[in-house]
mmCIF entry with sequence, helices, sheets and N, C-alpha, C, O atoms, coordinates in Angstrom:
data_MODEL
# 
_entry.id   MODEL 
# 
_entity.id                         1 
_entity.type                       polymer 
_entity.pdbx_number_of_molecules   1 
# 
_entity_poly.entity_id                      1 
_entity_poly.type                           'polypeptide(L)' 
_entity_poly.nstd_linkage                   no 
_entity_poly.nstd_monomer                   no 
_entity_poly.pdbx_seq_one_letter_code       
;(UNK)(UNK)(UNK)(UNK)(UNK)(UNK)(UNK)(UNK)(UNK)(UNK)(UNK)(UNK)(UNK)(UNK)(UNK)(UNK)
(UNK)(UNK)(UNK)(UNK)(UNK)(UNK)(UNK)(UNK)(UNK)(UNK)(UNK)(UNK)(UNK)(UNK)(UNK)(UNK)
(UNK)(UNK)(UNK)(UNK)(UNK)(UNK)(UNK)(UNK)(UNK)(UNK)(UNK)(UNK)(UNK)(UNK)(UNK)
;
_entity_poly.pdbx_seq_one_letter_code_can   XXXXXXXXXXXXXXXXXXXXXXXXXXXXXXXXXXXXXXXXXXXXXXX 
_entity_poly.pdbx_strand_id                 A 
# 
loop_
_entity_poly_seq.entity_id 
_entity_poly_seq.num 
_entity_poly_seq.mon_id 
_entity_poly_seq.hetero 
1 1  UNK n 
1 2  UNK n 
1 3  UNK n 
1 4  UNK n 
1 5  UNK n 
1 6  UNK n 
1 7  UNK n 
1 8  UNK n 
1 9  UNK n 
1 10 UNK n 
1 11 UNK n 
1 12 UNK n 
1 13 UNK n 
1 14 UNK n 
1 15 UNK n 
1 16 UNK n 
1 17 UNK n 
1 18 UNK n 
1 19 UNK n 
1 20 UNK n 
1 21 UNK n 
1 22 UNK n 
1 23 UNK n 
1 24 UNK n 
1 25 UNK n 
1 26 UNK n 
1 27 UNK n 
1 28 UNK n 
1 29 UNK n 
1 30 UNK n 
1 31 UNK n 
1 32 UNK n 
1 33 UNK n 
1 34 UNK n 
1 35 UNK n 
1 36 UNK n 
1 37 UNK n 
1 38 UNK n 
1 39 UNK n 
1 40 UNK n 
1 41 UNK n 
1 42 UNK n 
1 43 UNK n 
1 44 UNK n 
1 45 UNK n 
1 46 UNK n 
1 47 UNK n 
# 
_struct_asym.id          A 
_struct_asym.entity_id   1 
# 
loop_
_struct_conf.conf_type_id 
_struct_conf.id 
_struct_conf.pdbx_PDB_helix_id 
_struct_conf.beg_label_comp_id 
_struct_conf.beg_label_asym_id 
_struct_conf.beg_label_seq_id 
_struct_conf.pdbx_beg_PDB_ins_code 
_struct_conf.end_label_comp_id 
_struct_conf.end_label_asym_id 
_struct_conf.end_label_seq_id 
_struct_conf.pdbx_end_PDB_ins_code 
_struct_conf.beg_auth_comp_id 
_struct_conf.beg_auth_asym_id 
_struct_conf.beg_auth_seq_id 
_struct_conf.end_auth_comp_id 
_struct_conf.end_auth_asym_id 
_struct_conf.end_auth_seq_id 
_struct_conf.pdbx_PDB_helix_class 
_struct_conf.details 
_struct_conf.pdbx_PDB_helix_length 
HELX_P HELX_P1 AA1 UNK A 3  ? UNK A 39 ? UNK A 3  UNK A 39 1 ? 37 
HELX_P HELX_P2 AA2 UNK A 41 ? UNK A 46 ? UNK A 41 UNK A 46 1 ? 6  
# 
_struct_conf_type.id          HELX_P 
_struct_conf_type.criteria    ? 
_struct_conf_type.reference   ? 
# 
loop_
_atom_site.group_PDB 
_atom_site.id 
_atom_site.type_symbol 
_atom_site.label_atom_id 
_atom_site.label_alt_id 
_atom_site.label_comp_id 
_atom_site.label_asym_id 
_atom_site.label_entity_id 
_atom_site.label_seq_id 
_atom_site.pdbx_PDB_ins_code 
_atom_site.Cartn_x 
_atom_site.Cartn_y 
_atom_site.Cartn_z 
_atom_site.occupancy 
_atom_site.B_iso_or_equiv 
_atom_site.pdbx_formal_charge 
_atom_site.auth_seq_id 
_atom_site.auth_comp_id 
_atom_site.auth_asym_id 
_atom_site.auth_atom_id 
_atom_site.pdbx_PDB_model_num 
ATOM 1   N N  . UNK A 1 1  ? -26.215 -14.110 27.023 1.00 0.00 ? 1  UNK A N  1 
ATOM 2   C CA . UNK A 1 1  ? -24.944 -13.526 27.475 1.00 0.00 ? 1  UNK A CA 1 
ATOM 3   C C  . UNK A 1 1  ? -25.220 -12.284 28.335 1.00 0.00 ? 1  UNK A C  1 
ATOM 4   O O  . UNK A 1 1  ? -26.061 -11.450 27.998 1.00 0.00 ? 1  UNK A O  1 
ATOM 5   N N  . UNK A 1 2  ? -24.500 -12.189 29.437 1.00 0.00 ? 2  UNK A N  1 
ATOM 6   C CA . UNK A 1 2  ? -24.702 -11.029 30.308 1.00 0.00 ? 2  UNK A CA 1 
ATOM 7   C C  . UNK A 1 2  ? -23.997 -9.806  29.741 1.00 0.00 ? 2  UNK A C  1 
ATOM 8   O O  . UNK A 1 2  ? -23.133 -9.925  28.872 1.00 0.00 ? 2  UNK A O  1 
ATOM 9   N N  . UNK A 1 3  ? -24.363 -8.644  30.228 1.00 0.00 ? 3  UNK A N  1 
ATOM 10  C CA . UNK A 1 3  ? -23.836 -7.384  29.703 1.00 0.00 ? 3  UNK A CA 1 
ATOM 11  C C  . UNK A 1 3  ? -22.323 -7.234  29.904 1.00 0.00 ? 3  UNK A C  1 
ATOM 12  O O  . UNK A 1 3  ? -21.635 -6.830  28.967 1.00 0.00 ? 3  UNK A O  1 
ATOM 13  N N  . UNK A 1 4  ? -21.771 -7.549  31.107 1.00 0.00 ? 4  UNK A N  1 
ATOM 14  C CA . UNK A 1 4  ? -20.304 -7.423  31.277 1.00 0.00 ? 4  UNK A CA 1 
ATOM 15  C C  . UNK A 1 4  ? -19.532 -8.320  30.319 1.00 0.00 ? 4  UNK A C  1 
ATOM 16  O O  . UNK A 1 4  ? -18.477 -7.934  29.816 1.00 0.00 ? 4  UNK A O  1 
ATOM 17  N N  . UNK A 1 5  ? -20.056 -9.517  30.065 1.00 0.00 ? 5  UNK A N  1 
ATOM 18  C CA . UNK A 1 5  ? -19.385 -10.417 29.123 1.00 0.00 ? 5  UNK A CA 1 
ATOM 19  C C  . UNK A 1 5  ? -19.396 -9.832  27.717 1.00 0.00 ? 5  UNK A C  1 
ATOM 20  O O  . UNK A 1 5  ? -18.417 -9.937  26.978 1.00 0.00 ? 5  UNK A O  1 
ATOM 21  N N  . UNK A 1 6  ? -20.515 -9.218  27.360 1.00 0.00 ? 6  UNK A N  1 
ATOM 22  C CA . UNK A 1 6  ? -20.641 -8.602  26.043 1.00 0.00 ? 6  UNK A CA 1 
ATOM 23  C C  . UNK A 1 6  ? -19.663 -7.438  25.910 1.00 0.00 ? 6  UNK A C  1 
ATOM 24  O O  . UNK A 1 6  ? -19.021 -7.267  24.873 1.00 0.00 ? 6  UNK A O  1 
ATOM 25  N N  . UNK A 1 7  ? -19.559 -6.636  26.977 1.00 0.00 ? 7  UNK A N  1 
ATOM 26  C CA . UNK A 1 7  ? -18.624 -5.505  26.963 1.00 0.00 ? 7  UNK A CA 1 
ATOM 27  C C  . UNK A 1 7  ? -17.188 -5.990  26.830 1.00 0.00 ? 7  UNK A C  1 
ATOM 28  O O  . UNK A 1 7  ? -16.401 -5.416  26.077 1.00 0.00 ? 7  UNK A O  1 
ATOM 29  N N  . UNK A 1 8  ? -16.846 -7.056  27.566 1.00 0.00 ? 8  UNK A N  1 
ATOM 30  C CA . UNK A 1 8  ? -15.488 -7.598  27.513 1.00 0.00 ? 8  UNK A CA 1 
ATOM 31  C C  . UNK A 1 8  ? -15.169 -8.112  26.116 1.00 0.00 ? 8  UNK A C  1 
ATOM 32  O O  . UNK A 1 8  ? -14.085 -7.868  25.587 1.00 0.00 ? 8  UNK A O  1 
ATOM 33  N N  . UNK A 1 9  ? -16.123 -8.824  25.524 1.00 0.00 ? 9  UNK A N  1 
ATOM 34  C CA . UNK A 1 9  ? -15.926 -9.365  24.180 1.00 0.00 ? 9  UNK A CA 1 
ATOM 35  C C  . UNK A 1 9  ? -15.739 -8.228  23.172 1.00 0.00 ? 9  UNK A C  1 
ATOM 36  O O  . UNK A 1 9  ? -14.878 -8.300  22.295 1.00 0.00 ? 9  UNK A O  1 
ATOM 37  N N  . UNK A 1 10 ? -16.554 -7.179  23.308 1.00 0.00 ? 10 UNK A N  1 
ATOM 38  C CA . UNK A 1 10 ? -16.431 -6.038  22.406 1.00 0.00 ? 10 UNK A CA 1 
ATOM 39  C C  . UNK A 1 10 ? -15.092 -5.340  22.562 1.00 0.00 ? 10 UNK A C  1 
ATOM 40  O O  . UNK A 1 10 ? -14.477 -4.933  21.576 1.00 0.00 ? 10 UNK A O  1 
ATOM 41  N N  . UNK A 1 11 ? -14.637 -5.201  23.820 1.00 0.00 ? 11 UNK A N  1 
ATOM 42  C CA . UNK A 1 11 ? -13.356 -4.540  24.067 1.00 0.00 ? 11 UNK A CA 1 
ATOM 43  C C  . UNK A 1 11 ? -12.212 -5.354  23.475 1.00 0.00 ? 11 UNK A C  1 
ATOM 44  O O  . UNK A 1 11 ? -11.289 -4.795  22.882 1.00 0.00 ? 11 UNK A O  1 
ATOM 45  N N  . UNK A 1 12 ? -12.273 -6.677  23.636 1.00 0.00 ? 12 UNK A N  1 
ATOM 46  C CA . UNK A 1 12 ? -11.222 -7.553  23.102 1.00 0.00 ? 12 UNK A CA 1 
ATOM 47  C C  . UNK A 1 12 ? -11.184 -7.478  21.579 1.00 0.00 ? 12 UNK A C  1 
ATOM 48  O O  . UNK A 1 12 ? -10.109 -7.487  20.979 1.00 0.00 ? 12 UNK A O  1 
ATOM 49  N N  . UNK A 1 13 ? -12.360 -7.405  20.956 1.00 0.00 ? 13 UNK A N  1 
ATOM 50  C CA . UNK A 1 13 ? -12.418 -7.358  19.495 1.00 0.00 ? 13 UNK A CA 1 
ATOM 51  C C  . UNK A 1 13 ? -11.993 -5.995  18.952 1.00 0.00 ? 13 UNK A C  1 
ATOM 52  O O  . UNK A 1 13 ? -11.373 -5.910  17.892 1.00 0.00 ? 13 UNK A O  1 
ATOM 53  N N  . UNK A 1 14 ? -12.328 -4.930  19.683 1.00 0.00 ? 14 UNK A N  1 
ATOM 54  C CA . UNK A 1 14 ? -12.048 -3.586  19.181 1.00 0.00 ? 14 UNK A CA 1 
ATOM 55  C C  . UNK A 1 14 ? -10.648 -3.089  19.533 1.00 0.00 ? 14 UNK A C  1 
ATOM 56  O O  . UNK A 1 14 ? -10.128 -2.189  18.874 1.00 0.00 ? 14 UNK A O  1 
ATOM 57  N N  . UNK A 1 15 ? -10.029 -3.672  20.574 1.00 0.00 ? 15 UNK A N  1 
ATOM 58  C CA . UNK A 1 15 ? -8.737  -3.163  21.042 1.00 0.00 ? 15 UNK A CA 1 
ATOM 59  C C  . UNK A 1 15 ? -7.666  -3.137  19.951 1.00 0.00 ? 15 UNK A C  1 
ATOM 60  O O  . UNK A 1 15 ? -6.964  -2.132  19.841 1.00 0.00 ? 15 UNK A O  1 
ATOM 61  N N  . UNK A 1 16 ? -7.497  -4.206  19.121 1.00 0.00 ? 16 UNK A N  1 
ATOM 62  C CA . UNK A 1 16 ? -6.465  -4.148  18.079 1.00 0.00 ? 16 UNK A CA 1 
ATOM 63  C C  . UNK A 1 16 ? -6.730  -3.074  17.029 1.00 0.00 ? 16 UNK A C  1 
ATOM 64  O O  . UNK A 1 16 ? -5.809  -2.659  16.326 1.00 0.00 ? 16 UNK A O  1 
ATOM 65  N N  . UNK A 1 17 ? -7.977  -2.620  16.916 1.00 0.00 ? 17 UNK A N  1 
ATOM 66  C CA . UNK A 1 17 ? -8.309  -1.623  15.897 1.00 0.00 ? 17 UNK A CA 1 
ATOM 67  C C  . UNK A 1 17 ? -7.954  -0.208  16.330 1.00 0.00 ? 17 UNK A C  1 
ATOM 68  O O  . UNK A 1 17 ? -7.844  0.688   15.493 1.00 0.00 ? 17 UNK A O  1 
ATOM 69  N N  . UNK A 1 18 ? -7.772  0.002   17.644 1.00 0.00 ? 18 UNK A N  1 
ATOM 70  C CA . UNK A 1 18 ? -7.523  1.359   18.138 1.00 0.00 ? 18 UNK A CA 1 
ATOM 71  C C  . UNK A 1 18 ? -6.208  1.929   17.604 1.00 0.00 ? 18 UNK A C  1 
ATOM 72  O O  . UNK A 1 18 ? -6.219  3.038   17.070 1.00 0.00 ? 18 UNK A O  1 
ATOM 73  N N  . UNK A 1 19 ? -5.057  1.218   17.722 1.00 0.00 ? 19 UNK A N  1 
ATOM 74  C CA . UNK A 1 19 ? -3.812  1.770   17.161 1.00 0.00 ? 19 UNK A CA 1 
ATOM 75  C C  . UNK A 1 19 ? -3.902  1.951   15.650 1.00 0.00 ? 19 UNK A C  1 
ATOM 76  O O  . UNK A 1 19 ? -3.348  2.901   15.097 1.00 0.00 ? 19 UNK A O  1 
ATOM 77  N N  . UNK A 1 20 ? -4.605  1.034   14.987 1.00 0.00 ? 20 UNK A N  1 
ATOM 78  C CA . UNK A 1 20 ? -4.766  1.127   13.533 1.00 0.00 ? 20 UNK A CA 1 
ATOM 79  C C  . UNK A 1 20 ? -5.550  2.382   13.166 1.00 0.00 ? 20 UNK A C  1 
ATOM 80  O O  . UNK A 1 20 ? -5.231  3.061   12.191 1.00 0.00 ? 20 UNK A O  1 
ATOM 81  N N  . UNK A 1 21 ? -6.589  2.686   13.965 1.00 0.00 ? 21 UNK A N  1 
ATOM 82  C CA . UNK A 1 21 ? -7.415  3.871   13.739 1.00 0.00 ? 21 UNK A CA 1 
ATOM 83  C C  . UNK A 1 21 ? -6.598  5.143   13.931 1.00 0.00 ? 21 UNK A C  1 
ATOM 84  O O  . UNK A 1 21 ? -6.688  6.076   13.133 1.00 0.00 ? 21 UNK A O  1 
ATOM 85  N N  . UNK A 1 22 ? -5.790  5.171   15.009 1.00 0.00 ? 22 UNK A N  1 
ATOM 86  C CA . UNK A 1 22 ? -4.938  6.341   15.261 1.00 0.00 ? 22 UNK A CA 1 
ATOM 87  C C  . UNK A 1 22 ? -3.912  6.492   14.143 1.00 0.00 ? 22 UNK A C  1 
ATOM 88  O O  . UNK A 1 22 ? -3.627  7.605   13.701 1.00 0.00 ? 22 UNK A O  1 
ATOM 89  N N  . UNK A 1 23 ? -3.356  5.366   13.687 1.00 0.00 ? 23 UNK A N  1 
ATOM 90  C CA . UNK A 1 23 ? -2.365  5.404   12.618 1.00 0.00 ? 23 UNK A CA 1 
ATOM 91  C C  . UNK A 1 23 ? -2.988  5.960   11.343 1.00 0.00 ? 23 UNK A C  1 
ATOM 92  O O  . UNK A 1 23 ? -2.346  6.715   10.613 1.00 0.00 ? 23 UNK A O  1 
ATOM 93  N N  . UNK A 1 24 ? -4.238  5.589   11.075 1.00 0.00 ? 24 UNK A N  1 
ATOM 94  C CA . UNK A 1 24 ? -4.949  6.102   9.901  1.00 0.00 ? 24 UNK A CA 1 
ATOM 95  C C  . UNK A 1 24 ? -5.099  7.618   9.984  1.00 0.00 ? 24 UNK A C  1 
ATOM 96  O O  . UNK A 1 24 ? -4.885  8.318   8.994  1.00 0.00 ? 24 UNK A O  1 
ATOM 97  N N  . UNK A 1 25 ? -5.466  8.130   11.164 1.00 0.00 ? 25 UNK A N  1 
ATOM 98  C CA . UNK A 1 25 ? -5.649  9.572   11.339 1.00 0.00 ? 25 UNK A CA 1 
ATOM 99  C C  . UNK A 1 25 ? -4.326  10.297  11.119 1.00 0.00 ? 25 UNK A C  1 
ATOM 100 O O  . UNK A 1 25 ? -4.267  11.296  10.403 1.00 0.00 ? 25 UNK A O  1 
ATOM 101 N N  . UNK A 1 26 ? -3.260  9.781   11.743 1.00 0.00 ? 26 UNK A N  1 
ATOM 102 C CA . UNK A 1 26 ? -1.943  10.416  11.612 1.00 0.00 ? 26 UNK A CA 1 
ATOM 103 C C  . UNK A 1 26 ? -1.487  10.377  10.161 1.00 0.00 ? 26 UNK A C  1 
ATOM 104 O O  . UNK A 1 26 ? -0.952  11.359  9.648  1.00 0.00 ? 26 UNK A O  1 
ATOM 105 N N  . UNK A 1 27 ? -1.702  9.223   9.488  1.00 0.00 ? 27 UNK A N  1 
ATOM 106 C CA . UNK A 1 27 ? -1.251  9.074   8.108  1.00 0.00 ? 27 UNK A CA 1 
ATOM 107 C C  . UNK A 1 27 ? -2.010  10.019  7.182  1.00 0.00 ? 27 UNK A C  1 
ATOM 108 O O  . UNK A 1 27 ? -1.432  10.584  6.253  1.00 0.00 ? 27 UNK A O  1 
ATOM 109 N N  . UNK A 1 28 ? -3.317  10.189  7.440  1.00 0.00 ? 28 UNK A N  1 
ATOM 110 C CA . UNK A 1 28 ? -4.120  11.084  6.602  1.00 0.00 ? 28 UNK A CA 1 
ATOM 111 C C  . UNK A 1 28 ? -3.651  12.527  6.764  1.00 0.00 ? 28 UNK A C  1 
ATOM 112 O O  . UNK A 1 28 ? -3.520  13.251  5.778  1.00 0.00 ? 28 UNK A O  1 
ATOM 113 N N  . UNK A 1 29 ? -3.396  12.950  8.011  1.00 0.00 ? 29 UNK A N  1 
ATOM 114 C CA . UNK A 1 29 ? -2.964  14.331  8.235  1.00 0.00 ? 29 UNK A CA 1 
ATOM 115 C C  . UNK A 1 29 ? -1.573  14.541  7.643  1.00 0.00 ? 29 UNK A C  1 
ATOM 116 O O  . UNK A 1 29 ? -1.302  15.584  7.048  1.00 0.00 ? 29 UNK A O  1 
ATOM 117 N N  . UNK A 1 30 ? -0.685  13.549  7.803  1.00 0.00 ? 30 UNK A N  1 
ATOM 118 C CA . UNK A 1 30 ? 0.652   13.642  7.217  1.00 0.00 ? 30 UNK A CA 1 
ATOM 119 C C  . UNK A 1 30 ? 0.554   13.757  5.701  1.00 0.00 ? 30 UNK A C  1 
ATOM 120 O O  . UNK A 1 30 ? 1.245   14.570  5.087  1.00 0.00 ? 30 UNK A O  1 
ATOM 121 N N  . UNK A 1 31 ? -0.304  12.944  5.103  1.00 0.00 ? 31 UNK A N  1 
ATOM 122 C CA . UNK A 1 31 ? -0.463  12.937  3.650  1.00 0.00 ? 31 UNK A CA 1 
ATOM 123 C C  . UNK A 1 31 ? -0.967  14.293  3.160  1.00 0.00 ? 31 UNK A C  1 
ATOM 124 O O  . UNK A 1 31 ? -0.520  14.786  2.125  1.00 0.00 ? 31 UNK A O  1 
ATOM 125 N N  . UNK A 1 32 ? -1.899  14.898  3.904  1.00 0.00 ? 32 UNK A N  1 
ATOM 126 C CA . UNK A 1 32 ? -2.429  16.202  3.521  1.00 0.00 ? 32 UNK A CA 1 
ATOM 127 C C  . UNK A 1 32 ? -1.346  17.269  3.613  1.00 0.00 ? 32 UNK A C  1 
ATOM 128 O O  . UNK A 1 32 ? -1.239  18.133  2.743  1.00 0.00 ? 32 UNK A O  1 
ATOM 129 N N  . UNK A 1 33 ? -0.533  17.201  4.685  1.00 0.00 ? 33 UNK A N  1 
ATOM 130 C CA . UNK A 1 33 ? 0.532   18.192  4.859  1.00 0.00 ? 33 UNK A CA 1 
ATOM 131 C C  . UNK A 1 33 ? 1.570   18.048  3.753  1.00 0.00 ? 33 UNK A C  1 
ATOM 132 O O  . UNK A 1 33 ? 2.041   19.045  3.206  1.00 0.00 ? 33 UNK A O  1 
ATOM 133 N N  . UNK A 1 34 ? 1.928   16.807  3.423  1.00 0.00 ? 34 UNK A N  1 
ATOM 134 C CA . UNK A 1 34 ? 2.911   16.574  2.364  1.00 0.00 ? 34 UNK A CA 1 
ATOM 135 C C  . UNK A 1 34 ? 2.375   17.059  1.026  1.00 0.00 ? 34 UNK A C  1 
ATOM 136 O O  . UNK A 1 34 ? 3.097   17.698  0.260  1.00 0.00 ? 34 UNK A O  1 
ATOM 137 N N  . UNK A 1 35 ? 1.106   16.759  0.739  1.00 0.00 ? 35 UNK A N  1 
ATOM 138 C CA . UNK A 1 35 ? 0.499   17.184  -0.523 1.00 0.00 ? 35 UNK A CA 1 
ATOM 139 C C  . UNK A 1 35 ? 0.451   18.708  -0.592 1.00 0.00 ? 35 UNK A C  1 
ATOM 140 O O  . UNK A 1 35 ? 0.678   19.294  -1.651 1.00 0.00 ? 35 UNK A O  1 
ATOM 141 N N  . UNK A 1 36 ? 0.157   19.344  0.537  1.00 0.00 ? 36 UNK A N  1 
ATOM 142 C CA . UNK A 1 36 ? 0.059   20.799  0.567  1.00 0.00 ? 36 UNK A CA 1 
ATOM 143 C C  . UNK A 1 36 ? 1.437   21.429  0.323  1.00 0.00 ? 36 UNK A C  1 
ATOM 144 O O  . UNK A 1 36 ? 1.552   22.411  -0.409 1.00 0.00 ? 36 UNK A O  1 
ATOM 145 N N  . UNK A 1 37 ? 2.472   20.863  0.936  1.00 0.00 ? 37 UNK A N  1 
ATOM 146 C CA . UNK A 1 37 ? 3.810   21.423  0.772  1.00 0.00 ? 37 UNK A CA 1 
ATOM 147 C C  . UNK A 1 37 ? 4.317   21.178  -0.652 1.00 0.00 ? 37 UNK A C  1 
ATOM 148 O O  . UNK A 1 37 ? 5.091   21.973  -1.186 1.00 0.00 ? 37 UNK A O  1 
ATOM 149 N N  . UNK A 1 38 ? 3.877   20.075  -1.260 1.00 0.00 ? 38 UNK A N  1 
ATOM 150 C CA . UNK A 1 38 ? 4.284   19.805  -2.644 1.00 0.00 ? 38 UNK A CA 1 
ATOM 151 C C  . UNK A 1 38 ? 3.581   20.761  -3.602 1.00 0.00 ? 38 UNK A C  1 
ATOM 152 O O  . UNK A 1 38 ? 4.159   21.171  -4.609 1.00 0.00 ? 38 UNK A O  1 
ATOM 153 N N  . UNK A 1 39 ? 2.336   21.117  -3.289 1.00 0.00 ? 39 UNK A N  1 
ATOM 154 C CA . UNK A 1 39 ? 1.586   22.016  -4.163 1.00 0.00 ? 39 UNK A CA 1 
ATOM 155 C C  . UNK A 1 39 ? 2.197   23.419  -4.157 1.00 0.00 ? 39 UNK A C  1 
ATOM 156 O O  . UNK A 1 39 ? 2.326   24.048  -5.207 1.00 0.00 ? 39 UNK A O  1 
ATOM 157 N N  . UNK A 1 40 ? 2.576   23.911  -2.955 1.00 0.00 ? 40 UNK A N  1 
ATOM 158 C CA . UNK A 1 40 ? 3.100   25.273  -2.853 1.00 0.00 ? 40 UNK A CA 1 
ATOM 159 C C  . UNK A 1 40 ? 4.460   25.269  -2.162 1.00 0.00 ? 40 UNK A C  1 
ATOM 160 O O  . UNK A 1 40 ? 4.555   25.624  -0.987 1.00 0.00 ? 40 UNK A O  1 
ATOM 161 N N  . UNK A 1 41 ? 5.514   24.871  -2.877 1.00 0.00 ? 41 UNK A N  1 
ATOM 162 C CA . UNK A 1 41 ? 6.843   24.830  -2.250 1.00 0.00 ? 41 UNK A CA 1 
ATOM 163 C C  . UNK A 1 41 ? 7.378   26.228  -1.948 1.00 0.00 ? 41 UNK A C  1 
ATOM 164 O O  . UNK A 1 41 ? 8.090   26.417  -0.961 1.00 0.00 ? 41 UNK A O  1 
ATOM 165 N N  . UNK A 1 42 ? 7.041   27.214  -2.791 1.00 0.00 ? 42 UNK A N  1 
ATOM 166 C CA . UNK A 1 42 ? 7.550   28.576  -2.582 1.00 0.00 ? 42 UNK A CA 1 
ATOM 167 C C  . UNK A 1 42 ? 6.933   29.188  -1.333 1.00 0.00 ? 42 UNK A C  1 
ATOM 168 O O  . UNK A 1 42 ? 7.611   29.882  -0.575 1.00 0.00 ? 42 UNK A O  1 
ATOM 169 N N  . UNK A 1 43 ? 5.634   28.928  -1.118 1.00 0.00 ? 43 UNK A N  1 
ATOM 170 C CA . UNK A 1 43 ? 4.962   29.486  0.048  1.00 0.00 ? 43 UNK A CA 1 
ATOM 171 C C  . UNK A 1 43 ? 5.514   28.863  1.330  1.00 0.00 ? 43 UNK A C  1 
ATOM 172 O O  . UNK A 1 43 ? 5.659   29.544  2.345  1.00 0.00 ? 43 UNK A O  1 
ATOM 173 N N  . UNK A 1 44 ? 5.819   27.568  1.275  1.00 0.00 ? 44 UNK A N  1 
ATOM 174 C CA . UNK A 1 44 ? 6.371   26.901  2.445  1.00 0.00 ? 44 UNK A CA 1 
ATOM 175 C C  . UNK A 1 44 ? 7.757   27.420  2.776  1.00 0.00 ? 44 UNK A C  1 
ATOM 176 O O  . UNK A 1 44 ? 8.129   27.497  3.947  1.00 0.00 ? 44 UNK A O  1 
ATOM 177 N N  . UNK A 1 45 ? 8.533   27.779  1.747  1.00 0.00 ? 45 UNK A N  1 
ATOM 178 C CA . UNK A 1 45 ? 9.889   28.269  1.986  1.00 0.00 ? 45 UNK A CA 1 
ATOM 179 C C  . UNK A 1 45 ? 9.848   29.680  2.571  1.00 0.00 ? 45 UNK A C  1 
ATOM 180 O O  . UNK A 1 45 ? 10.705  30.052  3.373  1.00 0.00 ? 45 UNK A O  1 
ATOM 181 N N  . UNK A 1 46 ? 8.847   30.459  2.165  1.00 0.00 ? 46 UNK A N  1 
ATOM 182 C CA . UNK A 1 46 ? 8.772   31.842  2.655  1.00 0.00 ? 46 UNK A CA 1 
ATOM 183 C C  . UNK A 1 46 ? 8.350   31.916  4.123  1.00 0.00 ? 46 UNK A C  1 
ATOM 184 O O  . UNK A 1 46 ? 8.920   32.687  4.895  1.00 0.00 ? 46 UNK A O  1 
ATOM 185 N N  . UNK A 1 47 ? 7.349   31.112  4.511  1.00 0.00 ? 47 UNK A N  1 
ATOM 186 C CA . UNK A 1 47 ? 6.801   31.220  5.860  1.00 0.00 ? 47 UNK A CA 1 
ATOM 187 C C  . UNK A 1 47 ? 7.731   30.649  6.918  1.00 0.00 ? 47 UNK A C  1 
ATOM 188 O O  . UNK A 1 47 ? 7.403   30.669  8.104  1.00 0.00 ? 47 UNK A O  1 
# 
């Protein structure tokens, strides 16, 4: 297999994972923020 074909195949296989990867990052940061606000509700209300 030539290199451009290999690159194309890799891009096709990895492309659906990109939005999933971004969603994972956003979900992790959201989860941390929610957990932090739940831990210290008084501090969040003051700031």
